[in-house]
C-alpha positions as CSV (number, residue, x, y, z in Angstrom):
1,X,145.7,41.7,91.4
2,X,143.3,42.0,93.7
3,X,145.8,44.0,96.0
4,X,146.3,46.3,92.9
5,X,142.8,46.7,92.4
6,X,142.0,47.4,95.6
7,X,145.0,49.9,95.5
8,X,143.2,51.9,93.0
9,X,140.0,51.4,94.5
10,X,141.2,53.3,97.9
11,X,140.0,50.1,99.6
12,X,143.2,49.5,100.7
13,X,143.4,50.7,104.7
14,X,146.8,51.7,106.5
15,X,146.9,49.4,110.2
16,X,150.1,50.2,111.8
17,X,151.3,49.1,115.0
18,X,154.8,49.8,116.8
19,X,157.2,47.0,116.5
20,X,161.3,45.9,116.2
21,X,161.8,46.2,112.5
22,X,165.1,44.1,113.0
23,X,163.1,41.2,114.2
24,X,160.3,41.5,111.7
25,X,162.6,41.8,108.5
26,X,164.6,38.6,109.7
27,X,161.2,36.8,110.0
28,X,161.2,37.8,106.5
29,X,164.5,36.9,105.1
30,X,164.1,33.5,107.0
31,X,160.8,32.7,105.0
32,X,163.0,32.8,102.3
33,X,165.5,30.5,103.0
34,X,164.4,27.2,101.8
35,X,163.7,29.2,98.1
36,X,167.0,30.7,98.0
37,X,168.8,27.2,99.0
38,X,166.6,25.9,95.9
39,X,168.0,27.9,93.5
40,X,171.3,27.5,95.5
41,X,172.3,31.1,96.3
42,X,174.1,32.2,99.7
43,X,171.1,34.6,101.7
44,X,172.4,36.8,103.8
45,X,170.7,39.6,106.7
46,X,172.8,42.6,108.1
47,X,171.0,44.7,110.6
48,X,173.3,47.4,111.2
49,X,171.7,48.0,114.7
50,X,170.1,45.1,117.0
51,X,166.5,46.7,117.4
52,X,164.9,49.4,116.1
53,X,161.3,50.2,117.6
54,X,159.5,52.1,115.2
55,X,155.4,52.0,113.5
56,X,155.1,50.0,110.2
57,X,152.1,48.2,108.5
58,X,152.8,45.0,109.2
59,X,151.1,43.6,105.9
60,X,152.2,46.4,103.2
61,X,155.4,46.5,104.5
62,X,156.2,42.4,103.9
63,X,154.8,42.4,101.0
64,X,156.8,44.8,99.9
65,X,160.1,43.2,101.1
66,X,159.0,39.6,100.1
67,X,158.5,40.9,96.7
68,X,162.0,42.5,96.5
69,X,163.3,39.3,98.0
70,X,162.1,37.2,95.5
71,X,162.8,39.0,92.3
72,X,166.1,39.3,93.8
73,X,166.5,35.0,94.1
74,X,164.6,34.9,91.2
75,X,166.8,36.6,88.4
76,X,170.2,35.6,90.3
77,X,171.8,32.7,89.0
78,X,173.2,29.6,90.6
79,X,176.1,30.6,93.1
80,X,175.2,34.0,93.6
81,X,174.1,35.6,96.7
82,X,171.2,37.8,98.2
83,X,172.2,40.4,100.8
84,X,169.5,42.1,103.0
85,X,170.7,45.5,105.1
86,X,169.2,47.8,107.5
87,X,170.4,51.0,107.6
88,X,170.1,54.3,109.2
89,X,171.4,56.7,107.0
90,X,173.4,60.1,108.1
91,X,173.7,58.1,111.6
92,X,176.1,60.2,114.1
93,X,175.4,63.4,112.0
94,X,171.3,64.1,112.3
95,X,168.4,62.6,114.4
96,X,167.7,59.0,113.5
97,X,164.5,60.2,111.1
98,X,164.5,57.0,108.6
99,X,165.8,53.9,107.8
100,X,166.7,52.0,105.0
101,X,165.8,48.3,104.1
102,X,168.6,47.4,101.1
103,X,168.1,44.2,98.5
104,X,170.7,43.7,96.8
105,X,171.8,40.9,94.2
106,X,174.5,39.8,92.1
107,X,172.1,38.9,89.3
108,X,171.5,39.9,86.2
109,X,171.1,43.4,86.7
110,X,168.9,45.7,85.1
111,X,169.9,48.0,81.9
112,X,170.1,51.5,82.3
113,X,167.3,52.3,79.7
114,X,165.0,50.0,81.7
115,X,165.6,51.0,85.2
116,X,162.6,53.9,85.3
117,X,160.3,51.5,83.4
118,X,160.1,48.9,86.2
119,X,158.0,50.3,88.1
120,X,155.2,51.0,85.5
121,X,152.1,48.0,85.7
122,X,153.1,45.2,83.9
123,X,156.4,46.1,82.5
124,X,158.6,42.8,82.3
125,X,162.5,43.2,82.4
126,X,163.2,40.7,79.2
127,X,166.7,39.2,79.5
128,X,168.4,36.6,77.2
129,X,169.3,34.5,80.3
130,X,166.1,34.5,82.0
131,X,163.8,34.6,78.9
132,X,160.8,33.1,80.5
133,X,160.6,33.5,84.1
134,X,157.5,33.9,85.6
135,X,156.1,37.4,87.1
136,X,153.4,40.1,86.3
137,X,155.0,43.0,86.1
138,X,152.7,44.6,89.0
139,X,155.2,43.4,92.1
140,X,157.0,46.8,91.8
141,X,154.0,48.9,91.2
142,X,152.3,47.8,94.4
143,X,155.5,48.3,96.2
144,X,155.8,51.7,95.5
145,X,151.8,52.4,96.2
146,X,152.2,51.1,99.6
147,X,155.8,52.9,100.2
148,X,154.0,56.3,99.3
149,X,150.8,55.4,101.5
150,X,153.7,54.7,104.6
151,X,155.6,58.0,103.8
152,X,158.2,55.9,102.2
153,X,160.1,55.4,99.0
154,X,161.7,53.4,96.9
155,X,165.1,53.7,94.7
156,X,167.1,51.2,92.8
157,X,170.3,51.5,91.1
158,X,171.8,48.2,88.7
159,X,174.6,47.1,86.9
160,X,173.5,44.7,84.3
161,X,175.7,41.4,84.7
162,X,176.7,42.5,88.3
163,X,173.1,42.6,89.8
164,X,171.3,45.5,91.6
165,X,170.4,47.2,94.7
166,X,166.8,48.4,96.0
167,X,166.6,50.7,98.8
168,X,163.3,51.1,100.6
169,X,163.1,54.3,102.7
170,X,160.5,54.7,105.8
171,X,160.1,57.6,108.1
172,X,161.2,56.8,112.2
173,X,157.8,57.5,114.3
174,X,156.5,56.0,117.7
175,X,152.5,57.2,117.0
176,X,151.1,53.6,117.0
177,X,150.3,51.1,120.0
178,X,153.4,48.2,120.6
179,X,152.6,45.0,119.2
180,X,156.3,43.2,120.2
181,X,157.1,40.3,118.2
182,X,155.6,40.7,115.0
183,X,156.5,37.7,113.0
184,X,156.3,37.6,109.2
185,X,153.6,35.1,107.9
186,X,156.4,33.3,106.0
187,X,153.9,31.5,103.7
188,X,156.1,32.1,100.6
189,X,157.3,28.2,100.1
190,X,153.3,27.6,100.3
191,X,152.4,29.7,97.7
192,X,155.9,28.9,95.5
193,X,154.1,25.0,95.6
194,X,150.5,25.8,95.0
195,X,149.4,25.4,91.1
196,X,147.3,27.6,89.5
197,X,144.7,26.2,86.7
198,X,145.8,27.6,83.2
199,X,143.9,25.6,80.4
200,X,140.8,25.7,80.1
201,X,137.6,28.1,79.9
202,X,135.8,29.8,82.6
203,X,132.2,30.1,82.5
204,X,129.5,28.1,80.5
205,X,127.1,30.7,79.3
206,X,126.2,30.0,75.4
207,X,126.8,32.7,73.7
208,X,129.1,34.7,75.0
209,X,132.0,35.5,71.9
210,X,135.2,33.4,72.7
211,X,138.4,34.6,73.5
212,X,141.6,32.6,73.2
213,X,143.9,34.2,75.8
214,X,148.2,32.6,74.8
215,X,150.3,33.9,77.8
216,X,152.9,31.9,80.0
217,X,152.6,34.3,82.5
218,X,149.7,32.4,85.3
219,X,148.9,35.5,87.4
220,X,148.4,37.8,84.4
221,X,146.1,34.9,83.1
222,X,144.5,34.9,86.1
223,X,143.9,38.4,85.8
224,X,142.8,38.8,82.1
225,X,140.3,35.8,83.0
226,X,138.8,37.6,86.0
227,X,138.7,41.0,83.6
228,X,137.4,39.3,80.3
229,X,135.4,36.7,81.8
230,X,132.1,38.3,81.9
231,X,132.5,39.2,78.7
232,X,133.6,36.3,76.9
233,X,134.2,32.8,77.2
234,X,137.7,32.9,77.9
235,X,139.9,29.8,76.8
236,X,143.4,29.8,77.7
237,X,147.0,28.4,76.4
238,X,150.0,28.4,78.7
239,X,152.4,28.8,75.7
240,X,152.8,29.7,71.8
241,X,152.7,25.5,70.8
242,X,149.3,24.8,72.9
243,X,148.0,28.6,71.4
244,X,148.3,27.3,67.8
245,X,146.1,24.0,69.0
246,X,143.7,25.0,70.9
247,X,142.8,27.6,67.8
248,X,142.9,25.4,65.6
249,X,140.9,23.2,67.7
250,X,138.4,25.4,68.9
251,X,137.9,28.2,66.5
252,X,137.6,31.3,69.3
253,X,136.6,34.8,68.1
254,X,139.1,36.3,69.1
255,X,143.2,35.9,70.3
256,X,144.9,37.7,73.0
257,X,148.5,36.6,72.2
258,X,152.0,37.3,74.0
259,X,155.1,37.8,72.4
260,X,157.7,36.7,74.4
261,X,156.7,32.9,75.5
262,X,158.5,29.4,75.4
263,X,157.8,27.0,72.3
264,X,156.7,29.3,69.8
265,X,156.6,33.3,70.7
266,X,153.8,35.4,69.2
267,X,154.7,36.3,66.4
268,X,155.5,33.0,65.1
269,X,151.8,31.8,66.5
270,X,149.8,35.1,64.6
271,X,152.0,34.2,61.9
272,X,150.7,31.0,61.4
273,X,147.4,31.1,62.1
274,X,146.9,33.9,59.3
275,X,148.1,31.5,56.8
276,X,145.7,28.3,57.8
277,X,142.2,28.8,56.3
278,X,140.7,27.4,59.4
279,X,142.1,30.2,62.1
280,X,142.5,33.1,59.4
281,X,139.9,34.9,59.9
282,X,140.1,35.2,64.0
283,X,141.4,38.8,65.2
284,X,144.9,38.6,66.9
285,X,145.7,40.9,69.5
286,X,149.4,41.0,70.0
287,X,150.6,41.8,73.7
288,X,153.8,42.9,75.0
289,X,156.2,45.1,77.2
290,X,157.9,45.9,73.4
291,X,157.1,49.4,72.5
292,X,159.6,50.1,69.9
293,X,158.4,50.4,66.5
294,X,160.5,47.7,65.0
295,X,158.5,45.1,67.2
296,X,154.9,46.8,66.2
297,X,156.0,46.8,62.5
298,X,156.3,43.1,63.2
299,X,153.8,42.2,64.8
300,X,151.8,43.9,62.2
301,X,153.6,42.5,59.6
302,X,152.8,39.0,60.7
303,X,149.0,39.7,60.2
304,X,148.2,41.2,63.6
305,X,144.9,43.0,64.0
306,X,145.5,45.2,66.7
307,X,149.0,45.8,68.9
308,X,148.7,46.7,72.9
309,X,151.9,47.3,74.9
310,X,151.9,47.1,78.4
311,X,151.1,48.2,81.0
312,X,147.7,48.3,79.4
313,X,145.0,49.9,80.4
314,X,141.8,48.0,81.3
315,X,139.2,50.1,79.0
316,X,141.3,50.4,75.6
317,X,142.0,46.6,76.2
318,X,137.8,46.0,76.5
319,X,137.7,48.6,74.0
320,X,139.8,47.2,71.1
321,X,138.5,43.4,71.3
322,X,134.6,45.1,71.5
323,X,135.9,47.1,68.4
324,X,137.3,43.8,66.5
325,X,134.6,41.5,66.9
326,X,132.2,44.6,65.8
327,X,134.8,44.6,63.0
328,X,134.3,40.9,62.4
329,X,130.5,41.1,62.6
330,X,130.5,43.3,59.7
331,X,132.6,40.7,57.8
332,X,130.0,38.2,58.6
333,X,127.7,40.5,57.5
334,X,128.9,41.3,54.0
335,X,129.2,37.7,53.5
336,X,125.3,37.0,54.4
337,X,124.8,39.2,52.0
338,X,126.3,37.2,49.1
339,X,125.5,33.5,50.2
340,X,125.0,30.6,47.8
341,X,126.5,32.7,45.1
342,X,129.9,32.7,44.3
343,X,131.6,35.4,46.2
344,X,134.3,37.5,44.8
345,X,138.3,36.7,46.1
346,X,139.1,40.7,46.3
347,X,142.5,40.4,48.0
348,X,141.2,41.8,51.3
349,X,139.4,38.9,52.8
350,X,141.1,36.6,49.9
351,X,141.6,33.3,52.0
352,X,137.9,33.5,53.7
353,X,136.9,34.0,50.5
354,X,138.4,30.9,49.0
355,X,137.1,29.0,51.8
356,X,133.4,30.3,51.1
357,X,133.0,29.6,47.7
358,X,135.3,25.9,48.2
359,X,131.8,25.2,50.5
360,X,129.6,26.3,47.7
361,X,130.9,24.3,45.5
362,X,130.8,21.2,47.4
363,X,127.1,21.9,48.1
364,X,126.9,22.8,44.8
365,X,127.8,19.1,44.1
366,X,125.9,17.3,46.2
367,X,122.8,19.5,46.8
368,X,120.7,16.8,45.3
369,X,122.1,13.9,47.3
370,X,119.8,13.9,50.5
371,X,122.2,11.8,52.4
372,X,125.1,14.3,51.8
373,X,125.7,15.9,55.4
374,X,128.0,17.7,58.0
375,X,130.5,14.9,58.3
376,X,130.5,14.6,53.6
377,X,131.2,18.4,54.0
378,X,133.7,18.1,56.6
379,X,136.1,15.5,54.3
380,X,135.3,17.1,51.7
381,X,137.4,20.4,53.2
382,X,139.7,18.2,55.2
383,X,139.2,20.0,58.1
384,X,137.1,18.3,61.9
385,X,133.2,19.3,62.2
386,X,134.0,21.6,65.0
387,X,136.4,23.8,63.0
388,X,134.0,23.8,60.1
389,X,131.1,24.4,62.4
390,X,132.7,27.4,64.6
391,X,134.6,29.0,61.1
392,X,131.2,29.1,59.0
393,X,129.3,30.0,62.1
394,X,132.0,32.7,62.0
395,X,131.7,33.8,59.1
396,X,128.3,33.8,58.1
397,X,126.3,33.3,61.1
398,X,125.2,30.0,60.4
399,X,125.9,26.2,61.5
400,X,127.3,23.9,59.1
401,X,123.2,22.2,59.2
402,X,122.1,25.4,58.8
403,X,123.9,26.4,55.8
404,X,123.3,23.2,54.2
405,X,120.1,23.3,54.5
406,X,119.5,27.3,53.5
407,X,121.5,26.6,50.4
408,X,119.6,24.0,49.2
409,X,116.4,26.3,50.1
410,X,117.8,28.7,48.1
411,X,118.1,26.2,45.4
412,X,114.4,25.4,45.7
413,X,113.6,29.2,45.1
414,X,115.1,29.4,42.0
415,X,113.9,26.5,40.7
416,X,110.2,27.7,41.7
417,X,110.7,31.0,39.7
418,X,112.4,29.3,36.9
419,X,110.8,25.7,36.4
420,X,106.7,24.7,36.3
421,X,107.7,21.7,38.1
422,X,105.8,20.5,41.2
423,X,106.8,21.2,45.0
424,X,107.5,17.1,45.3
425,X,109.3,17.0,42.6
426,X,111.5,19.9,43.2
427,X,112.0,18.5,47.3
428,X,113.3,16.0,45.7
429,X,115.4,17.8,43.9
430,X,117.2,19.9,46.1
431,X,117.9,16.4,48.3
432,X,114.6,16.6,51.0
433,X,112.8,13.1,51.1
434,X,109.7,14.2,52.4
435,X,107.5,17.2,50.9
436,X,105.9,18.2,54.1
437,X,109.4,18.7,55.9
438,X,110.7,20.6,52.9
439,X,107.7,22.8,53.0
440,X,108.0,23.5,56.6
441,X,111.6,24.4,56.6
442,X,110.6,26.3,53.1
443,X,108.3,28.4,55.1
444,X,111.2,28.5,57.9
445,X,113.5,30.3,55.8
446,X,111.3,32.3,53.2
447,X,108.2,32.9,55.4
448,X,105.6,31.9,52.8
449,X,105.3,27.8,51.5
450,X,106.7,27.2,48.0
451,X,103.0,27.2,46.5
452,X,102.1,30.3,47.5
453,X,105.7,31.9,46.3
454,X,104.6,30.4,43.0
455,X,101.7,32.2,42.7
456,X,103.0,35.2,43.4
457,X,105.3,34.9,40.5
458,X,102.6,34.5,38.1
């Protein structure tokens, strides 16, 4: 992801040296043999010539060939084969102006209608035999960009069920200083063993809106965390089941959810959350490589608030999330204007109105009881304190304790307006055991003392 960002910003310089391509590619292939063995695959290296001195950028060429090899091994079933070859096209007919590096496999192949999309950022080929194989969908994008920088190219041919062949073509030049025996870094095996944390949040800034990213691709999660971390408090879940659990537990402000995931897919996650009164107010953005209209309709039908296809533009994503957050704030202001009175249960926002009316019913029955507190309200509603706090804050802008106190103080204001009871009596009537504390809270809520309010009504 960092390499792609550097490419976009023009911060990736070329560093050519002249070395033996045959030796260099062999070192890359050798670094993958352990991985191929673990996957029970045969890995072959077949250069058509014994040596070839030429200009290469070692870092960029290694990353390009490694990406193709990694994909070939990853998407080839057990007992399959992967072949790496070096060729000089037109040898014997034209001067040696170009060389080809071929990576061929006997894997699942790529459907013809997807061949023109695989170099698009974040696009991943979906196959029922390998539904959750990890990958960011940006590797081939980087390979293509690197090859352009080196005046090369890449092409692909594939037959579903039989395999694929990727061919890198590079110009053969001799303009750089000679550096013999440059070997690949061979870090692939170490990378495979690294554990990337995917659960939890980044940042601890109070006041940042919470976003839950539900995505099974570890590297894409890391990218989204880096992209969103400055504006959101980021929670992550690595599959649909944990995504639902985290959404119910933490009640985030926004959810960004992939569709193709193990356990539960994005449609199931969205449907469950939108049918749960604890989470149905949370905007859900579906993120997927599926761009067809049927998939979009399915996503919207299960309650998704927005639907973005990969490759997504980061500005589009940030704008979409921002607008959804603003819409939720408008909803909060709408409910704030009608607080402490029954809310009309209109088709739009029906479940949220039902929830708030249930809260109001509980307070209407218990506001006189000074011992009625947050735990009592959460038990009445059948949800935890945290869930109640998150839900109520999202809909009204007030924490639970503040909402209960405000309800009582609005009842007190009504009693001041409609009865001739003294302030102490009204304080006890609305659940305040100490008149002095009642007066301080009343001033904080309404801006004047109870006695001043009563005088203003005369």
